[in-house]
MDAnalysis code that builds the backbone (N, CA, C; Angstrom):
import MDAnalysis as mda
import numpy as np

u = mda.Universe.empty(363, n_residues=121, atom_resindex=np.repeat(np.arange(121), 3), trajectory=True)
u.add_TopologyAttr("name", ["N", "CA", "C"] * 121)
u.add_TopologyAttr("resid", np.arange(1, 122))
u.add_TopologyAttr("resname", ["MET", "LYS", "LEU", "SER", "LEU", "GLU", "THR", "ARG", "ASN", "ARG", "GLY", "ASP", "VAL", "MET", "ILE", "VAL", "HIS", "CYS", "GLN", "GLY", "ARG", "ILE", "VAL", "TYR", "ARG", "ASP", "GLU", "ALA", "ALA", "ALA", "LEU", "SER", "ARG", "LEU", "VAL", "GLY", "LYS", "VAL", "LEU", "GLU", "ASN", "GLY", "GLY", "LYS", "VAL", "VAL", "LEU", "ASP", "LEU", "SER", "GLY", "VAL", "SER", "SER", "ILE", "ASP", "SER", "ALA", "GLY", "ILE", "GLY", "GLU", "LEU", "ALA", "PHE", "LEU", "HIS", "SER", "TRP", "ALA", "GLN", "SER", "GLN", "ASN", "ALA", "ASP", "LEU", "LYS", "CYS", "ALA", "SER", "PRO", "THR", "PRO", "PHE", "VAL", "ARG", "GLU", "LEU", "LEU", "ASP", "LEU", "THR", "ASN", "LEU", "ASP", "SER", "VAL", "LEU", "GLU", "ILE", "HIS", "PRO", "THR", "VAL", "CYS", "GLU", "ALA", "LEU", "ALA", "ALA", "PHE", "GLN", "PRO", "ALA", "GLU", "VAL", "CYS", "ALA", "ASP", "CYS"])
u.atoms.positions = np.array([
    [75.664, 15.060, -9.918],
    [76.934, 14.695, -10.524],
    [77.011, 13.179, -10.647],
    [77.296, 12.718, -11.844],
    [77.470, 11.284, -12.061],
    [78.772, 10.819, -11.436],
    [78.987, 9.539, -11.459],
    [80.198, 8.960, -10.881],
    [81.312, 8.932, -11.913],
    [82.447, 9.484, -11.550],
    [83.633, 9.326, -12.388],
    [84.639, 8.487, -11.599],
    [85.302, 7.613, -12.310],
    [86.256, 6.692, -11.699],
    [87.620, 6.915, -12.327],
    [88.588, 7.199, -11.490],
    [89.954, 7.411, -11.951],
    [90.831, 6.368, -11.274],
    [91.632, 5.674, -12.056],
    [92.465, 4.617, -11.481],
    [93.937, 4.979, -11.603],
    [94.689, 4.471, -10.658],
    [96.150, 4.548, -10.719],
    [96.704, 3.355, -9.969],
    [97.856, 2.927, -10.375],
    [98.475, 1.776, -9.720],
    [99.584, 2.235, -8.802],
    [99.656, 1.584, -7.673],
    [100.745, 1.795, -6.732],
    [101.285, 0.396, -6.451],
    [102.337, 0.031, -7.180],
    [102.851, -1.330, -7.098],
    [101.815, -2.280, -7.672],
    [101.446, -3.298, -6.894],
    [100.461, -4.271, -7.371],
    [99.044, -3.957, -6.889],
    [98.848, -2.740, -6.384],
    [97.538, -2.321, -5.886],
    [96.944, -1.281, -6.833],
    [95.679, -1.475, -7.214],
    [94.990, -0.475, -8.005],
    [94.159, 0.399, -7.072],
    [94.360, 1.707, -7.173],
    [93.582, 2.670, -6.402],
    [92.502, 3.217, -7.331],
    [91.261, 3.156, -6.881],
    [90.139, 3.682, -7.655],
    [89.577, 4.878, -6.902],
    [89.790, 6.079, -7.467],
    [89.239, 7.294, -6.862],
    [87.833, 7.492, -7.415],
    [86.863, 7.506, -6.508],
    [85.457, 7.673, -6.879],
    [85.044, 9.120, -6.625],
    [84.488, 9.757, -7.645],
    [84.054, 11.146, -7.541],
    [82.606, 11.241, -8.008],
    [81.712, 11.662, -7.112],
    [80.310, 11.802, -7.481],
    [79.403, 10.897, -6.665],
    [78.424, 10.304, -7.338],
    [77.405, 9.508, -6.654],
    [77.545, 8.030, -6.993],
    [77.447, 7.185, -5.989],
    [77.365, 5.734, -6.216],
    [75.908, 5.378, -5.964],
    [75.143, 5.369, -7.055],
    [73.700, 5.178, -6.939],
    [73.218, 4.154, -7.953],
    [71.941, 3.822, -7.857],
    [71.284, 2.830, -8.697],
    [71.555, 3.059, -10.176],
    [71.726, 1.988, -10.866],
    [71.906, 1.902, -12.313],
    [73.349, 2.074, -12.735],
    [73.568, 3.018, -13.646],
    [74.853, 3.114, -14.340],
    [76.049, 3.320, -13.416],
    [75.892, 4.181, -12.406],
    [77.026, 4.491, -11.541],
    [77.500, 3.261, -10.766],
    [76.572, 2.581, -10.103],
    [76.932, 1.398, -9.319],
    [77.456, 0.288, -10.227],
    [76.835, 0.139, -11.395],
    [77.270, -0.905, -12.342],
    [78.669, -0.613, -12.878],
    [78.974, 0.648, -13.141],
    [80.302, 1.012, -13.650],
    [81.382, 0.686, -12.622],
    [81.097, 0.957, -11.358],
    [82.054, 0.644, -10.293],
    [82.297, -0.858, -10.229],
    [81.237, -1.643, -10.279],
    [81.378, -3.100, -10.210],
    [82.145, -3.662, -11.404],
    [81.882, -3.122, -12.595],
    [82.604, -3.603, -13.783],
    [84.105, -3.345, -13.659],
    [84.454, -2.128, -13.275],
    [85.863, -1.757, -13.180],
    [86.589, -2.556, -12.100],
    [86.043, -2.551, -10.907],
    [86.701, -3.224, -9.780],
    [86.644, -4.736, -9.952],
    [85.547, -5.236, -10.498],
    [85.403, -6.676, -10.701],
    [86.484, -7.268, -11.577],
    [86.926, -6.519, -12.594],
    [87.981, -7.011, -13.484],
    [89.281, -7.252, -12.728],
    [89.591, -6.383, -11.785],
    [90.825, -6.543, -11.004],
    [90.668, -7.668, -9.992],
    [89.523, -7.705, -9.328],
    [89.299, -8.732, -8.307],
    [89.235, -10.123, -8.916],
    [88.779, -10.198, -10.161],
    [88.649, -11.471, -10.863],
    [89.976, -12.228, -10.922],
    [91.056, -11.488, -10.957],
    [92.380, -12.096, -11.056],
    [93.114, -12.137, -9.723],
    [92.364, -12.028, -8.627],
    [92.992, -12.086, -7.311],
    [93.769, -10.828, -6.976],
    [93.369, -9.712, -7.533],
    [94.094, -8.454, -7.361],
    [93.820, -7.758, -6.039],
    [94.456, -6.612, -5.902],
    [94.316, -5.774, -4.709],
    [93.779, -4.420, -5.144],
    [92.728, -3.962, -4.436],
    [92.077, -2.706, -4.793],
    [91.839, -1.867, -3.538],
    [92.096, -0.566, -3.684],
    [91.697, 0.409, -2.669],
    [90.651, 1.306, -3.321],
    [89.476, 1.361, -2.725],
    [88.435, 2.285, -3.176],
    [88.577, 3.571, -2.380],
    [88.972, 4.642, -3.061],
    [89.091, 5.945, -2.433],
    [87.726, 6.619, -2.502],
    [87.050, 6.687, -1.365],
    [85.688, 7.205, -1.308],
    [85.632, 8.689, -0.932],
    [86.765, 9.367, -0.937],
    [86.817, 10.763, -0.483],
    [85.999, 11.709, -1.354],
    [85.745, 11.343, -2.606],
    [84.990, 12.208, -3.499],
    [83.538, 11.813, -3.659],
    [83.072, 10.857, -2.878],
    [81.687, 10.385, -3.016],
    [80.755, 11.336, -2.267],
    [79.865, 11.976, -3.017],
    [78.938, 12.938, -2.426],
    [77.630, 12.290, -1.993],
    [77.287, 11.149, -2.607],
    [76.017, 10.500, -2.313],
    [76.128, 9.015, -2.607],
    [75.446, 8.231, -1.792],
    [75.387, 6.788, -2.011],
    [74.010, 6.326, -1.561],
    [73.379, 5.458, -2.357],
    [72.061, 4.960, -1.984],
    [72.150, 3.474, -1.668],
    [70.995, 2.841, -1.498],
    [70.987, 1.423, -1.122],
    [71.644, 0.559, -2.194],
    [71.496, 0.941, -3.460],
    [72.154, 0.176, -4.532],
    [73.672, 0.308, -4.418],
    [74.148, 1.494, -4.098],
    [75.583, 1.703, -3.922],
    [76.125, 0.917, -2.734],
    [75.378, 0.930, -1.647],
    [75.762, 0.132, -0.469],
    [75.795, -1.342, -0.849],
    [74.780, -1.771, -1.608],
    [74.724, -3.167, -2.059],
    [75.908, -3.521, -2.942],
    [76.326, -2.599, -3.803],
    [77.486, -2.856, -4.671],
    [78.757, -3.012, -3.845],
    [78.932, -2.194, -2.815],
    [80.111, -2.336, -1.957],
    [80.111, -3.696, -1.264],
    [78.933, -4.119, -0.796],
    [78.828, -5.440, -0.157],
    [79.119, -6.544, -1.171],
    [78.589, -6.390, -2.389],
    [78.834, -7.368, -3.444],
    [80.320, -7.451, -3.781],
    [80.969, -6.306, -3.932],
    [82.398, -6.300, -4.259],
    [83.226, -6.956, -3.161],
    [82.827, -6.730, -1.919],
    [83.524, -7.387, -0.802],
    [83.382, -8.911, -0.904],
    [82.166, -9.377, -1.148],
    [81.942, -10.829, -1.283],
    [82.684, -11.390, -2.488],
    [82.662, -10.652, -3.583],
    [83.352, -11.079, -4.803],
    [84.854, -11.199, -4.529],
    [85.412, -10.211, -3.827],
    [86.844, -10.238, -3.505],
    [87.171, -11.486, -2.697],
    [86.366, -11.784, -1.703],
    [86.616, -12.973, -0.878],
    [86.556, -14.243, -1.705],
    [85.598, -14.333, -2.610],
    [85.449, -15.547, -3.411],
    [86.585, -15.714, -4.422],
    [87.223, -14.628, -4.798],
    [88.316, -14.668, -5.778],
    [89.687, -14.649, -5.121],
    [89.724, -14.733, -3.788],
    [90.967, -14.640, -3.036],
    [91.693, -13.334, -3.365],
    [90.904, -12.278, -3.509],
    [91.424, -10.947, -3.801],
    [91.299, -10.098, -2.539],
    [91.737, -8.860, -2.627],
    [91.735, -8.002, -1.444],
    [91.165, -6.636, -1.803],
    [90.137, -6.218, -1.068],
    [89.477, -4.934, -1.288],
    [89.484, -4.153, 0.012],
    [89.954, -2.908, -0.076],
    [89.945, -2.025, 1.083],
    [89.297, -0.709, 0.664],
    [88.638, -0.069, 1.602],
    [88.034, 1.241, 1.356],
    [88.827, 2.284, 2.138],
    [88.871, 3.497, 1.592],
    [89.633, 4.559, 2.242],
    [88.909, 5.888, 2.139],
    [89.134, 6.708, 3.116],
    [88.702, 8.111, 3.138],
    [87.220, 8.344, 2.872],
    [86.337, 7.588, 3.495],
    [84.922, 7.872, 3.237],
    [84.546, 9.251, 3.791],
    [83.695, 9.955, 3.072],
    [83.200, 11.230, 3.576],
    [82.370, 10.957, 4.831],
    [82.144, 11.970, 5.672],
    [81.327, 11.731, 6.877],
    [79.952, 11.135, 6.558],
    [79.328, 11.587, 5.477],
    [78.018, 11.063, 5.087],
    [78.105, 9.577, 4.740],
    [79.088, 9.217, 3.919],
    [79.258, 7.814, 3.516],
    [79.616, 6.973, 4.736],
    [80.495, 7.483, 5.578],
    [80.896, 6.735, 6.779],
    [79.688, 6.455, 7.668],
    [78.825, 7.451, 7.810],
    [77.631, 7.274, 8.637],
    [76.728, 6.180, 8.065],
    [76.548, 6.161, 6.745],
    [75.722, 5.117, 6.132],
    [76.361, 3.733, 6.283],
    [77.675, 3.656, 6.157],
    [78.353, 2.380, 6.349],
    [78.182, 1.894, 7.782],
    [78.213, 2.830, 8.739],
    [77.997, 2.481, 10.144],
    [76.552, 2.032, 10.379],
    [75.590, 2.789, 9.839],
    [74.169, 2.481, 10.049],
    [73.774, 1.128, 9.466],
    [74.401, 0.755, 8.355],
    [74.072, -0.515, 7.704],
    [74.959, -1.666, 8.194],
    [75.831, -1.376, 9.131],
    [76.799, -2.347, 9.671],
    [77.770, -2.857, 8.624],
    [77.848, -2.203, 7.502],
    [78.818, -2.598, 6.481],
    [80.237, -2.293, 6.953],
    [80.347, -1.375, 7.907],
    [81.663, -1.055, 8.460],
    [82.260, -2.244, 9.207],
    [81.430, -3.179, 9.621],
    [81.944, -4.368, 10.319],
    [82.418, -5.433, 9.338],
    [82.079, -5.272, 8.063],
    [82.449, -6.238, 7.031],
    [83.590, -5.708, 6.170],
    [83.449, -4.464, 5.732],
    [84.484, -3.859, 4.891],
    [85.679, -3.441, 5.733],
    [86.832, -3.467, 5.112],
    [88.024, -2.935, 5.765],
    [88.134, -1.478, 5.349],
    [87.889, -0.570, 6.311],
    [87.833, 0.855, 6.028],
    [88.991, 1.557, 6.732],
    [89.725, 2.369, 5.970],
    [90.870, 3.106, 6.502],
    [90.628, 4.605, 6.354],
    [91.174, 5.400, 7.285],
    [90.963, 6.852, 7.223],
    [91.595, 7.517, 5.999],
    [92.684, 6.949, 5.482],
    [93.359, 7.535, 4.324],
    [93.767, 6.443, 3.339],
    [94.036, 6.862, 2.113],
    [94.528, 5.928, 1.099],
    [95.891, 5.380, 1.513],
    [96.733, 6.233, 2.065],
    [98.072, 5.783, 2.496],
    [97.976, 4.670, 3.537],
    [97.045, 4.815, 4.467],
    [96.878, 3.772, 5.493],
    [96.324, 2.484, 4.885],
    [95.454, 2.615, 3.909],
    [94.924, 1.423, 3.236],
    [96.046, 0.709, 2.480],
    [96.896, 1.481, 1.809],
    [98.029, 0.881, 1.093],
    [98.980, 0.196, 2.060],
    [99.237, 0.833, 3.193],
    [100.136, 0.257, 4.194],
    [99.576, -1.055, 4.747],
    [98.252, -1.185, 4.788],
    [97.625, -2.407, 5.316],
    [97.872, -3.612, 4.408],
    [98.265, -3.375, 3.168],
    [98.607, -4.488, 2.263],
    [99.977, -5.062, 2.561],
    [100.813, -4.277, 3.237],
    [102.163, -4.732, 3.526],
    [102.132, -5.766, 4.636],
    [102.862, -6.854, 4.482],
    [102.897, -7.858, 5.560],
    [103.557, -7.269, 6.794],
    [103.078, -7.678, 7.920],
    [103.662, -7.204, 9.174],
    [105.107, -7.664, 9.268],
    [105.954, -6.763, 9.702],
    [107.364, -7.127, 9.831],
    [107.526, -8.067, 11.013],
    [108.326, -9.076, 10.809],
    [108.570, -10.051, 11.852],
    [109.880, -9.711, 12.522],
    [109.846, -9.615, 13.807],
    [111.049, -9.286, 14.567],
    [111.850, -10.567, 14.785],
    [113.071, -10.589, 14.263],
    [113.918, -11.779, 14.382],
    [114.394, -11.977, 15.827],
    [114.397, -10.911, 16.613],
    [114.870, -10.995, 17.991],
    [113.770, -11.320, 18.991],
    [112.533, -11.432, 18.516],
    [111.408, -11.651, 19.426],
    [111.249, -13.115, 19.782],
])
């Protein structure tokens, strides 16, 4: 199954639902093109990885590249809902220590909200 990318906006955050494989060539390049356009303008992106069935070294490299690109553009990239297989690869490659990974899309969206400051503290 090739990679299909479905986007939706939640406020100023774009959620990208990935379905299929993030692998060498067209799939990884399509993800970078789509997400790169948002990050280019300092945007906020959540990559929903719940539908990713397979990822190879090129896909892992694209996630690392997108993270670096986001930092250089003062943008924000978060990952959400990785499948157990994807999560294991992120752990094995130590990419989990670089990427901000959340168990659900809702938790990733909540992480964009500034922490509430207690006026009585």
